[in-house]
Phi, psi and omega in degrees: 000125183284145177274164177297325181296321179296320179295318181296324179295321180295317179297318181297317180295318179296320180297320181295317179296317180297317180298319179296319179296316178297323179295316179297316178298317180298316179295320178298316179298321179297317179296322178296315179299315180296320180296311181295321178295318179295321178296316180295317179297319179295319178295317179298318179294321179293319176300316180298317178297320179294318178298324177293326174297315179301331179274310187285333180296338181290325190235337189261357171248124186216162173233145180282151173282130184287177184271351180288153181300325184288347172255326181296337179294351179255014179300329180286351177270356185273058179202151175267000183262151174270355178285116184295338180272355179297138181295133178270152182248008175066022181238142176245129182241179176298324176298325188261348189298327178291333175295320180296307182297321183288328175291320175301322178297317181296319177299316180294321178297313180299319180293319180293320178296321178295318179297322179296333178268007181073027184233033188298313185057226178263011183296320181296318177296320179294324178297319177298319178297319181296315179296321177297318178295319178298320180294320179298314179296316181298318180296320179296317180293318179301318181298320180291319181290334180272355176271106189303324183299336178289345181259348188300316182297324178297320180295308183297328183305322182253327182296324183287345178276349180269133185290137169229053185297334182288344172283327181148158179298135179083006180279155176206157178263127182230172180302135169248096183299154176140204187289350179288348182260103183223174178233161179216166183239083190264166179060041180300138182072007171279174183287149171269184178267025174251113181268140177273157178277129176070223186211175178301331182296331176251019176058030178056022180057033175280169181308141182303135180091351181256139176236136178296137180303143178300140180084002181275341184237162178204157169272178180303132183262001177289144180227122356288159179294135178287161177298144175099340183276334173047232181255031180291150176238147184226159168290150185268140184269147179056036176230129179292127178250114185268119178233109177056040180081004179249143183256126180250144181234157174222151174263127182286137173219104182302139189304121174062020173282145175275158167304133187217152174285143180231164180286146180299327181296318179291319179299311183294326182292338183253008177293149181300327180287338180268316183230102187295150177236146180296336178292114187293329180222072187289149173276121184283156175237005180221149187219144172251151182219143178237131180238161180221129177279127183240144173234114181053038177086349181273137182292146177231234181286153175236154178206151177242145175221156182229132185229139174255124185274157176195127183280342183057032181221111178272154171234168179256147174302111188199165169241090192306311181266085183211167182205163171241127182264138178235123182243133178250118179291158176296122178294141181223151174251128181248146184243122184240143179230163185236081178300321178226089181304142008268013182279133184240158175226150174269134181227137181086160182286141173295143184250134179284146168218173188230193187259014183275285181225154175302146185235133174283125183232147176235137180269173179279129177300137182252119174295136179064028184277006178206174182293119179058028179253129175285326182207133175242119182250113181290142177287159178296142180234146176273110188252139174107003179299333183283342184234344185298123178071015182274158174276171178296324178298318179291324179297322181278315194249346184278181182307141359288141185214053181271339180273078189296311183297317181293322178296320178296325179292318176300316179299315182297320178298317182290322178295318178301310182293325178299319180290335178290341180276343188272125183260341185278123179302144177089347180269126181238130174268106179274167174306323179297319179293322177300310182295325177297319179294311181291335183268011183295157178298334180295318180291326178297312181294322181294319178296318178297324181283355176103006178287140181234350181240126183233156179232126174259129186199174175236118181282330187244004180077008184227321182247161184251139178234152172219111188217159171297163187305312185298322179286322178296316179299323182286321184285322177252056191293340183282345185212327185300317180301337182281340186233350188295343178273000183282144178264153175295145187266004174268187178248147185283145179215139179282123180264311176257115187252106174052058170286126185216163177197157175299138184227003184280157174227104357290166185293328180231130182241125178284158175209169181240111179283164175268116184280159170287173183300142179067023177229164176218153180300143178271123180301145173073345182263350181262094187225163177221142179216158184247137175242142169262132183233153182209133167241145173229128182249149178232126175240104185289149174234139180285338185095000181302320179255013180100339181272116181269354178148169182224129172258129175239128183247129177242114176247134178209167178239148176234128173256119181253128182232127179249128175238128180223127175238156180248147173296145179286000000 
């Protein structure tokens, strides 16, 4: 029979064992809580570091533009601003690399369009050089972005600011070098941050006769589409775009997406090693990072994160530092006679006139200039009514304007090139805007003052200017003086060929020729009339050296005089 003392001893012993067990469980639970908390803190710190990589990799890793011409042509892409006058820093980043590739694409498009018109010149060779330069810059940037050590500081910058107190006082999450640092090519076939001008219905305002290859463009691929993207079109990312046998690339950045963490499964599925891309050395847009929480140098928790980068900044397909040159030839008056109608000859020196006021002119009398005429003396004509006080727009496009199709082609070429100068997304230079620019009072005053060479350009990437060289150099002082002397690399071709119309007031003027012996002037057949004539030439430029093309306008007047006498 057990005593009461024995029973109490058993209870006491059991209580002690139970208390010890509960203490062990409590300590174990505490360690589990601390472990899970430390793991969560380490993951949060690693996520923060990865997100900082997604942000800083866009702007803080760069490669310099080289000194060769095929790279220097991209100096105007070395800016995050759409203002063409903004100072460039000669660096290309992940944010800017699509500007480089898209300008190379524009040069190639211009060259291919010129070749199709039989005006290639050296444009095709320059386009090859531009694509080669873009590839060199792109390869250098890809190498830097794929070098994990270049990203480590971005990771530590933010990961160390995140608390990991459950590891211990003074602990922090830092880079864990190794296989956890990789890159990926995500959002394939999504839009890049290069916006096209207009829409397919207006052929994106590309050179007339040229069409963008199928599959090169896309609308916003986010679903649902965010506000503001509307009907915008973009170049497509991680898709080869073939232009004249040259391959152009873009890095996809979905419109207005923030840098974001992504799942490892999606990241791994789009790695170049998992899913090959035709681009031999692609520029990555996604990065993985591995961090480790340390206490006094001793390793603790580890974590991996995956981030997709995005600059949230669109640019327009453009060649920012570029211009279109417009040259107006010296107007001249030519004098024609008909010794044997309908065959005519020019006699006497052509006479210059200007854009100030109409001028009364008299030609040189031509001996034997008519049928049985000893001398045919043309009457004085008022010359210059078609150009006096006119704007540059009127000089190019106004009467005579009977060659409608050819005039539209000249307009289309100029509108296309004008849009290539504009860097700000959403801004479109329509034909109306082109004519407004060319028709400004400044061009009118400059022509009257004797200026014959004009430059059309955009100083701010948004508006269009047309000014004489000295004014253009002054307004776009950061870049125009360096390129305004460059010639277009295509070959010149006459687009509007001898557009003409009667221009005299009155339209027909009678005169009296001097007859040969035994002859007298024939009534009603001795007349003189004035014609206004116009040629317009187009010399395409690829934009490789900044020159997008040259328009040359030739305006002249012709005085035709017929002399006929009859035998007595």
